Wavefront OBJ file of the C-alpha trace (Angstrom):
o trace
v 10.743 32.116 -0.044
v 8.005 33.881 -2.000
v 9.759 33.106 -5.286
v 9.851 29.418 -4.390
v 6.137 29.464 -3.570
v 5.280 31.240 -6.810
v 7.423 28.787 -8.729
v 5.624 25.818 -7.187
v 2.214 27.348 -7.898
v 3.261 27.975 -11.502
v 4.405 24.362 -11.908
v 1.146 23.056 -10.406
v -0.858 25.292 -12.749
v 1.066 23.965 -15.769
v 0.502 20.356 -14.694
v -3.230 21.011 -14.230
v -3.453 22.621 -17.682
v -1.725 19.627 -19.280
v -4.015 17.207 -17.458
v -7.160 19.161 -18.435
v -5.944 19.335 -22.034
v -5.438 15.563 -22.151
v -8.890 14.974 -20.677
v -10.488 17.274 -23.252
v -8.636 15.464 -26.053
v -9.838 12.057 -24.830
v -13.441 13.269 -24.517
v -13.310 14.833 -27.974
v -11.999 11.604 -29.528
v -14.661 9.483 -27.796
v -18.208 10.775 -28.439
v -19.668 8.034 -26.209
v -17.532 9.179 -23.293
v -20.274 10.277 -20.896
v -20.758 10.180 -17.148
v -24.263 9.187 -16.069
v -24.972 11.258 -12.970
v -28.408 9.686 -12.474
v -26.868 6.228 -12.109
v -24.322 7.576 -9.637
v -27.084 9.143 -7.583
v -29.153 5.960 -7.553
v -26.231 3.789 -6.477
v -24.421 6.301 -4.263
v -24.916 4.220 -1.103
v -23.475 1.106 -2.755
v -20.437 2.998 -4.072
v -19.787 4.794 -0.778
v -20.021 1.480 1.069
v -17.358 -0.009 -1.194
v -15.153 3.085 -0.852
v -15.163 3.040 2.951
v -14.753 -0.733 2.962
v -11.550 -0.344 0.945
v -10.220 2.201 3.449
v -10.949 -0.153 6.363
v -9.348 -3.122 4.584
v -6.295 -0.968 3.871
v -5.953 0.111 7.505
v -6.333 -3.443 8.856
v -3.916 -4.764 6.219
v -1.420 -2.029 7.121
v -1.460 -3.105 10.775
v -1.096 -6.750 9.716
v 1.718 -5.872 7.305
v 3.667 -4.042 9.997
v 3.204 -7.029 12.321
v 4.344 -9.630 9.786
v 7.053 -7.299 8.476
v 8.421 -6.933 12.002
v 8.500 -10.708 12.490
v 10.285 -11.206 9.165
v 12.786 -8.469 10.009
v 13.734 -10.107 13.303
v 14.084 -13.395 11.429
v 16.422 -11.612 9.023
v 18.759 -10.318 11.762
v 18.482 -13.435 13.929
v 21.612 -15.420 14.762
v 19.627 -18.599 14.150
v 20.583 -19.600 10.625
v 17.369 -21.522 9.953
v 15.291 -18.377 10.589
v 17.447 -16.371 8.183
v 17.005 -19.014 5.487
v 13.246 -19.042 6.084
v 13.215 -15.236 5.739
v 15.081 -15.383 2.424
v 12.868 -18.164 1.074
v 9.611 -16.520 2.148
v 10.422 -13.057 0.781
v 11.857 -14.425 -2.481
v 8.761 -16.523 -3.156
v 6.306 -13.830 -2.042
v 7.889 -10.971 -4.000
v 8.753 -13.149 -6.985
v 5.112 -13.969 -7.745
v 2.475 -11.364 -8.754
v -0.035 -10.487 -6.049
v -2.890 -11.577 -8.322
v -1.521 -15.135 -8.313
v -1.085 -15.027 -4.529
v -4.676 -13.902 -4.033
v -6.137 -16.699 -6.154
v -3.830 -19.569 -5.155
v -3.503 -18.776 -1.454
v -7.214 -18.115 -0.966
v -8.398 -21.333 -2.611
v -5.653 -23.540 -1.136
v -3.896 -21.990 1.886
v -6.613 -20.071 3.744
v -9.194 -22.804 3.181
v -6.690 -25.356 4.513
v -6.380 -23.448 7.809
v -10.156 -23.045 8.119
v -10.633 -19.486 6.812
v -13.705 -19.426 4.559
v -14.549 -15.730 4.688
v -13.030 -14.005 1.608
v -12.726 -10.717 3.517
v -10.597 -12.272 6.266
v -8.648 -14.456 3.838
v -7.988 -11.606 1.417
v -6.878 -9.248 4.192
v -4.517 -11.910 5.546
v -2.999 -12.552 2.106
v -2.521 -8.835 1.483
v -0.928 -8.393 4.926
v 1.527 -11.243 4.333
v 2.448 -9.951 0.882
v 2.978 -6.327 1.922
v 4.730 -7.503 5.081
v 7.567 -8.677 2.819
v 7.946 -5.154 1.417
v 8.053 -3.719 4.925
v 10.591 -6.331 6.043
v 12.854 -5.536 3.080
v 12.594 -1.840 3.926
v 13.535 -2.511 7.562
v 16.420 -4.712 6.410
v 17.783 -1.952 4.163
v 17.581 0.628 6.947
v 19.284 -1.788 9.350
v 22.186 -2.347 6.951
v 22.574 1.419 6.507
v 23.247 1.965 10.213
v 26.945 1.298 9.745
v 29.336 -1.013 11.547
v 30.724 1.769 13.750
v 27.560 1.947 15.821
v 27.549 -1.807 16.406
v 31.208 -1.700 17.454
v 30.454 1.043 19.972
v 27.506 -0.893 21.392
v 29.759 -3.932 21.732
v 32.527 -1.931 23.421
v 30.068 -0.378 25.867
v 28.581 -3.846 26.487
v 25.035 -2.520 26.306
v 22.218 -5.064 26.784
v 20.696 -6.289 23.498
v 17.243 -5.063 24.525
v 18.590 -1.546 25.132
v 20.500 -1.531 21.846
v 17.413 -2.590 19.916
v 14.790 -0.358 21.590
v 16.882 2.754 22.294
v 19.348 2.887 19.403
v 18.525 0.623 16.468
v 14.709 0.731 16.178
v 14.353 4.553 16.516
v 16.814 5.037 13.645
v 15.113 2.407 11.492
v 11.667 3.920 12.080
v 12.889 7.434 11.297
v 14.655 6.293 8.137
v 11.795 4.191 6.789
v 8.739 6.367 7.523
v 8.530 7.979 4.033
v 9.024 4.607 2.320
v 6.445 2.921 4.541
v 3.943 5.645 3.639
v 4.589 4.935 -0.045
v 4.054 1.237 0.627
v 0.699 2.089 2.184
v -0.306 3.784 -1.055
v 0.656 0.601 -2.919
v -1.337 -1.431 -0.404
v -4.463 0.672 -1.017
v -4.229 0.095 -4.765
v -3.563 -3.615 -4.243
v -6.932 -4.048 -2.524
v -8.494 -3.915 -6.015
v -7.164 -7.420 -6.681
v -9.201 -8.785 -3.782
v -12.261 -8.425 -6.006
v -11.009 -11.614 -7.712
v -12.176 -13.596 -4.672
v -15.355 -11.512 -4.191
v -14.092 -9.449 -1.263
v -16.646 -6.631 -0.743
v -14.397 -3.672 -1.543
v -14.499 -0.700 -3.924
v -13.606 -2.501 -7.162
v -16.072 -5.294 -6.441
v -18.891 -2.812 -5.834
v -17.956 -0.939 -9.014
v -18.274 -4.226 -10.922
v -21.737 -4.681 -9.393
v -22.628 -1.121 -10.427
v -21.392 -1.777 -13.984
v -23.330 -5.033 -14.327
v -26.568 -3.444 -13.139
v -26.385 -0.165 -15.067
v -24.077 -1.060 -18.002
v -22.466 2.346 -17.396
v -18.904 1.036 -17.610
v -17.300 4.389 -18.382
v -18.994 6.012 -15.408
v -18.094 3.139 -13.130
v -14.404 3.013 -13.964
v -14.023 6.783 -13.819
v -15.526 6.739 -10.319
v -13.161 3.886 -9.441
v -10.125 5.836 -10.654
v -11.166 9.047 -8.910
v -11.941 7.140 -5.721
v -8.456 5.647 -5.522
v -6.868 8.985 -6.414
v -8.646 10.679 -3.496
v -6.772 8.250 -1.236
v -3.380 7.934 -2.955
v -2.769 11.606 -3.855
v -3.036 12.827 -0.219
v -0.747 9.928 0.768
v 1.795 10.993 -1.862
v 1.695 14.597 -0.649
v 2.087 13.394 2.949
v 5.049 11.216 1.887
v 6.827 14.203 0.313
v 6.192 16.327 3.404
v 7.360 13.530 5.702
v 10.480 12.978 3.628
v 11.419 16.651 3.973
v 10.884 16.497 7.745
v 12.951 13.348 8.159
v 15.857 14.515 5.977
v 16.234 17.858 7.784
l 1 2 3 4 5 6 7 8 9 10 11 12 13 14 15 16 17 18 19 20 21 22 23 24 25 26 27 28 29 30 31 32 33 34 35 36 37 38 39 40 41 42 43 44 45 46 47 48 49 50 51 52 53 54 55 56 57 58 59 60 61 62 63 64 65 66 67 68 69 70 71 72 73 74 75 76 77 78 79 80 81 82 83 84 85 86 87 88 89 90 91 92 93 94 95 96 97 98 99 100 101 102 103 104 105 106 107 108 109 110 111 112 113 114 115 116 117 118 119 120 121 122 123 124 125 126 127 128 129 130 131 132 133 134 135 136 137 138 139 140 141 142 143 144 145 146 147 148 149 150 151 152 153 154 155 156 157 158 159 160 161 162 163 164 165 166 167 168 169 170 171 172 173 174 175 176 177 178 179 180 181 182 183 184 185 186 187 188 189 190 191 192 193 194 195 196 197 198 199 200 201 202 203 204 205 206 207 208 209 210 211 212 213 214 215 216 217 218 219 220 221 222 223 224 225 226 227 228 229 230 231 232 233 234 235 236 237 238 239 240 241 242 243 244 245 246 247 248
Protein backbone atom coordinates (compact mmCIF):
# COMPACT_ATOMS: atom_id res chain seq x y z
CA UNK A 1 0.00 0.00 0.00
CA UNK A 2 2.81 2.38 0.93
CA UNK A 3 4.69 1.51 -2.26
CA UNK A 4 1.62 2.36 -4.33
CA UNK A 5 1.28 5.71 -2.55
CA UNK A 6 4.95 6.53 -3.04
CA UNK A 7 4.68 5.56 -6.68
CA UNK A 8 1.71 7.87 -7.21
CA UNK A 9 3.47 10.75 -5.44
CA UNK A 10 6.54 10.18 -7.61
CA UNK A 11 4.45 10.24 -10.79
CA UNK A 12 2.68 13.44 -9.68
CA UNK A 13 6.04 15.06 -8.91
CA UNK A 14 7.35 14.15 -12.38
CA UNK A 15 4.24 15.56 -14.06
CA UNK A 16 4.56 18.80 -12.06
CA UNK A 17 8.24 19.12 -13.02
CA UNK A 18 7.41 18.64 -16.71
CA UNK A 19 4.61 21.20 -16.51
CA UNK A 20 6.83 23.75 -14.69
CA UNK A 21 9.60 23.16 -17.23
CA UNK A 22 7.22 23.82 -20.13
CA UNK A 23 5.94 26.99 -18.47
CA UNK A 24 9.50 28.25 -17.93
CA UNK A 25 10.33 27.51 -21.58
CA UNK A 26 7.29 29.44 -22.82
CA UNK A 27 8.07 32.42 -20.57
CA UNK A 28 11.70 32.41 -21.68
CA UNK A 29 10.71 32.39 -25.36
CA UNK A 30 8.20 35.23 -24.88
CA UNK A 31 9.76 38.30 -23.19
CA UNK A 32 6.39 40.10 -23.24
CA UNK A 33 4.77 37.27 -21.32
CA UNK A 34 3.84 39.12 -18.13
CA UNK A 35 0.96 38.98 -15.69
CA UNK A 36 -0.27 42.38 -14.54
CA UNK A 37 -1.24 41.92 -10.90
CA UNK A 38 -2.40 45.53 -10.56
CA UNK A 39 -5.02 45.04 -13.28
CA UNK A 40 -6.20 41.84 -11.62
CA UNK A 41 -6.56 43.63 -8.31
CA UNK A 42 -8.50 46.51 -9.85
CA UNK A 43 -10.92 44.22 -11.67
CA UNK A 44 -11.10 41.40 -9.12
CA UNK A 45 -14.82 41.95 -8.44
CA UNK A 46 -15.67 41.79 -12.15
CA UNK A 47 -13.65 38.60 -12.65
CA UNK A 48 -15.04 36.91 -9.54
CA UNK A 49 -18.57 37.79 -10.64
CA UNK A 50 -17.98 36.11 -13.99
CA UNK A 51 -16.39 33.06 -12.33
CA UNK A 52 -19.32 32.45 -9.98
CA UNK A 53 -21.79 33.17 -12.76
CA UNK A 54 -20.22 30.39 -14.82
CA UNK A 55 -20.57 27.96 -11.90
CA UNK A 56 -24.25 28.85 -11.49
CA UNK A 57 -24.92 28.52 -15.23
CA UNK A 58 -23.20 25.14 -15.18
CA UNK A 59 -25.29 23.89 -12.25
CA UNK A 60 -28.58 25.07 -13.78
CA UNK A 61 -27.59 23.63 -17.17
CA UNK A 62 -26.68 20.32 -15.51
CA UNK A 63 -30.15 20.06 -13.96
CA UNK A 64 -31.72 20.97 -17.32
CA UNK A 65 -29.51 18.47 -19.15
CA UNK A 66 -30.51 15.65 -16.82
CA UNK A 67 -34.17 16.57 -17.31
CA UNK A 68 -34.00 16.69 -21.11
CA UNK A 69 -31.68 13.68 -21.19
CA UNK A 70 -34.22 11.69 -19.18
CA UNK A 71 -37.03 12.65 -21.56
CA UNK A 72 -34.94 11.68 -24.59
CA UNK A 73 -33.98 8.37 -22.96
CA UNK A 74 -37.61 7.41 -22.37
CA UNK A 75 -38.33 8.37 -25.98
CA UNK A 76 -35.51 6.05 -27.01
CA UNK A 77 -36.91 3.01 -25.16
CA UNK A 78 -40.55 3.82 -25.90
CA UNK A 79 -42.68 1.33 -27.82
CA UNK A 80 -44.13 4.24 -29.78
CA UNK A 81 -42.16 4.22 -33.01
CA UNK A 82 -42.67 7.93 -33.72
CA UNK A 83 -40.99 8.85 -30.41
CA UNK A 84 -38.01 6.63 -31.23
CA UNK A 85 -37.63 8.28 -34.63
CA UNK A 86 -37.85 11.72 -33.02
CA UNK A 87 -35.13 10.68 -30.55
CA UNK A 88 -32.83 9.53 -33.35
CA UNK A 89 -33.45 12.66 -35.42
CA UNK A 90 -32.99 15.06 -32.51
CA UNK A 91 -29.77 13.50 -31.19
CA UNK A 92 -28.26 13.10 -34.68
CA UNK A 93 -28.90 16.75 -35.55
CA UNK A 94 -27.84 18.07 -32.14
CA UNK A 95 -24.61 16.07 -31.88
CA UNK A 96 -23.81 16.40 -35.57
CA UNK A 97 -23.51 20.20 -35.41
CA UNK A 98 -20.89 22.08 -33.33
CA UNK A 99 -22.21 23.72 -30.18
CA UNK A 100 -21.00 27.11 -31.43
CA UNK A 101 -23.39 26.87 -34.38
CA UNK A 102 -26.23 25.80 -32.08
CA UNK A 103 -25.64 28.76 -29.78
CA UNK A 104 -25.73 31.31 -32.59
CA UNK A 105 -28.50 29.82 -34.76
CA UNK A 106 -30.83 28.66 -31.99
CA UNK A 107 -30.52 31.87 -29.98
CA UNK A 108 -31.27 34.22 -32.88
CA UNK A 109 -34.00 32.04 -34.43
CA UNK A 110 -35.42 29.42 -32.03
CA UNK A 111 -35.41 31.10 -28.60
CA UNK A 112 -36.57 34.43 -30.02
CA UNK A 113 -39.40 32.60 -31.82
CA UNK A 114 -40.70 31.19 -28.51
CA UNK A 115 -40.42 34.57 -26.78
CA UNK A 116 -37.10 34.19 -24.93
CA UNK A 117 -35.14 37.44 -25.28
CA UNK A 118 -32.79 37.12 -22.31
CA UNK A 119 -29.44 35.70 -23.54
CA UNK A 120 -28.79 34.12 -20.12
CA UNK A 121 -32.03 32.12 -20.20
CA UNK A 122 -31.72 31.34 -23.91
CA UNK A 123 -28.08 30.28 -23.64
CA UNK A 124 -28.75 28.08 -20.61
CA UNK A 125 -31.65 26.41 -22.43
CA UNK A 126 -29.55 25.75 -25.54
CA UNK A 127 -26.71 24.31 -23.47
CA UNK A 128 -29.15 22.10 -21.53
CA UNK A 129 -30.70 20.74 -24.73
CA UNK A 130 -27.31 20.07 -26.29
CA UNK A 131 -25.79 18.32 -23.26
CA UNK A 132 -29.07 16.49 -22.69
CA UNK A 133 -28.30 14.55 -25.88
CA UNK A 134 -24.98 13.39 -24.40
CA UNK A 135 -26.73 12.28 -21.23
CA UNK A 136 -29.44 10.47 -23.21
CA UNK A 137 -26.82 8.61 -25.26
CA UNK A 138 -25.06 7.62 -22.04
CA UNK A 139 -28.33 6.32 -20.55
CA UNK A 140 -29.06 4.45 -23.78
CA UNK A 141 -25.66 2.73 -23.70
CA UNK A 142 -26.10 1.69 -20.07
CA UNK A 143 -29.60 0.40 -20.84
CA UNK A 144 -28.33 -1.76 -23.70
CA UNK A 145 -25.59 -3.16 -21.45
CA UNK A 146 -28.10 -4.58 -18.97
CA UNK A 147 -28.43 -7.78 -20.97
CA UNK A 148 -31.45 -9.65 -22.26
CA UNK A 149 -31.42 -12.15 -19.38
CA UNK A 150 -32.67 -9.57 -16.90
CA UNK A 151 -35.54 -8.55 -19.18
CA UNK A 152 -36.51 -12.20 -19.66
CA UNK A 153 -36.60 -12.72 -15.90
CA UNK A 154 -38.74 -9.62 -15.39
CA UNK A 155 -41.11 -10.90 -18.07
CA UNK A 156 -41.29 -14.37 -16.52
CA UNK A 157 -41.98 -12.93 -13.08
CA UNK A 158 -44.59 -10.61 -14.64
CA UNK A 159 -43.36 -7.64 -12.64
CA UNK A 160 -45.18 -4.32 -13.19
CA UNK A 161 -43.37 -1.97 -15.61
CA UNK A 162 -43.13 0.74 -12.95
CA UNK A 163 -41.41 -1.67 -10.54
CA UNK A 164 -39.03 -2.92 -13.23
CA UNK A 165 -38.03 0.62 -14.15
CA UNK A 166 -37.69 2.15 -10.66
CA UNK A 167 -36.36 -0.85 -8.72
CA UNK A 168 -34.24 -2.73 -11.26
CA UNK A 169 -33.41 -0.79 -14.42
CA UNK A 170 -32.87 2.81 -13.26
CA UNK A 171 -30.63 1.96 -10.23
CA UNK A 172 -28.30 -0.01 -12.51
CA UNK A 173 -28.25 2.73 -15.15
CA UNK A 174 -27.49 5.42 -12.57
CA UNK A 175 -24.71 3.37 -10.99
CA UNK A 176 -23.15 2.57 -14.36
CA UNK A 177 -23.30 6.11 -15.74
CA UNK A 178 -22.24 8.22 -12.73
CA UNK A 179 -18.54 8.52 -13.71
CA UNK A 180 -19.44 9.34 -17.32
CA UNK A 181 -22.05 11.89 -16.26
CA UNK A 182 -19.43 13.59 -14.07
CA UNK A 183 -17.13 13.81 -17.10
CA UNK A 184 -20.00 15.30 -19.10
CA UNK A 185 -20.41 17.94 -16.41
CA UNK A 186 -16.78 18.93 -16.91
CA UNK A 187 -17.48 19.27 -20.64
CA UNK A 188 -20.57 21.33 -19.83
CA UNK A 189 -18.54 23.75 -17.70
CA UNK A 190 -16.08 24.33 -20.53
CA UNK A 191 -18.91 24.71 -23.04
CA UNK A 192 -20.28 27.72 -21.14
CA UNK A 193 -17.43 29.73 -22.72
CA UNK A 194 -19.27 29.63 -26.05
CA UNK A 195 -22.22 31.46 -24.51
CA UNK A 196 -20.10 34.61 -24.63
CA UNK A 197 -20.94 34.66 -28.37
CA UNK A 198 -24.45 35.83 -27.47
CA UNK A 199 -23.26 38.12 -24.64
CA UNK A 200 -24.24 35.84 -21.77
CA UNK A 201 -22.65 37.32 -18.61
CA UNK A 202 -20.28 34.46 -17.78
CA UNK A 203 -16.54 34.08 -17.14
CA UNK A 204 -15.30 34.32 -20.74
CA UNK A 205 -17.49 37.34 -21.43
CA UNK A 206 -16.16 39.16 -18.37
CA UNK A 207 -12.59 38.26 -19.35
CA UNK A 208 -13.24 39.85 -22.76
CA UNK A 209 -14.47 42.98 -20.96
CA UNK A 210 -11.32 42.94 -18.81
CA UNK A 211 -9.12 42.57 -21.91
CA UNK A 212 -10.84 45.41 -23.78
CA UNK A 213 -10.50 47.79 -20.83
CA UNK A 214 -6.93 46.97 -19.79
CA UNK A 215 -5.42 45.56 -23.03
CA UNK A 216 -3.79 42.94 -20.79
CA UNK A 217 -4.72 40.01 -23.03
CA UNK A 218 -2.07 37.64 -21.69
CA UNK A 219 -3.17 38.26 -18.12
CA UNK A 220 -6.82 37.87 -19.01
CA UNK A 221 -6.52 34.58 -20.85
CA UNK A 222 -4.22 33.09 -18.23
CA UNK A 223 -6.81 33.92 -15.57
CA UNK A 224 -9.48 32.40 -17.82
CA UNK A 225 -7.50 29.17 -18.21
CA UNK A 226 -6.68 28.91 -14.51
CA UNK A 227 -10.29 29.66 -13.60
CA UNK A 228 -11.63 26.79 -15.69
CA UNK A 229 -8.91 24.46 -14.42
CA UNK A 230 -9.92 25.15 -10.81
CA UNK A 231 -13.33 23.72 -11.73
CA UNK A 232 -12.45 20.91 -14.16
CA UNK A 233 -9.44 19.40 -12.34
CA UNK A 234 -11.40 18.68 -9.11
CA UNK A 235 -14.17 17.22 -11.29
CA UNK A 236 -11.65 14.96 -13.04
CA UNK A 237 -10.24 13.78 -9.71
CA UNK A 238 -13.78 13.17 -8.43
CA UNK A 239 -14.58 11.20 -11.61
CA UNK A 240 -11.57 8.91 -11.09
CA UNK A 241 -12.51 8.36 -7.44
CA UNK A 242 -16.14 7.70 -8.36
CA UNK A 243 -15.13 5.28 -11.09
CA UNK A 244 -13.08 3.26 -8.60
CA UNK A 245 -16.02 3.17 -6.17
CA UNK A 246 -18.50 2.09 -8.81
CA UNK A 247 -16.29 -0.62 -10.33
CA UNK A 248 -15.53 -2.27 -6.96
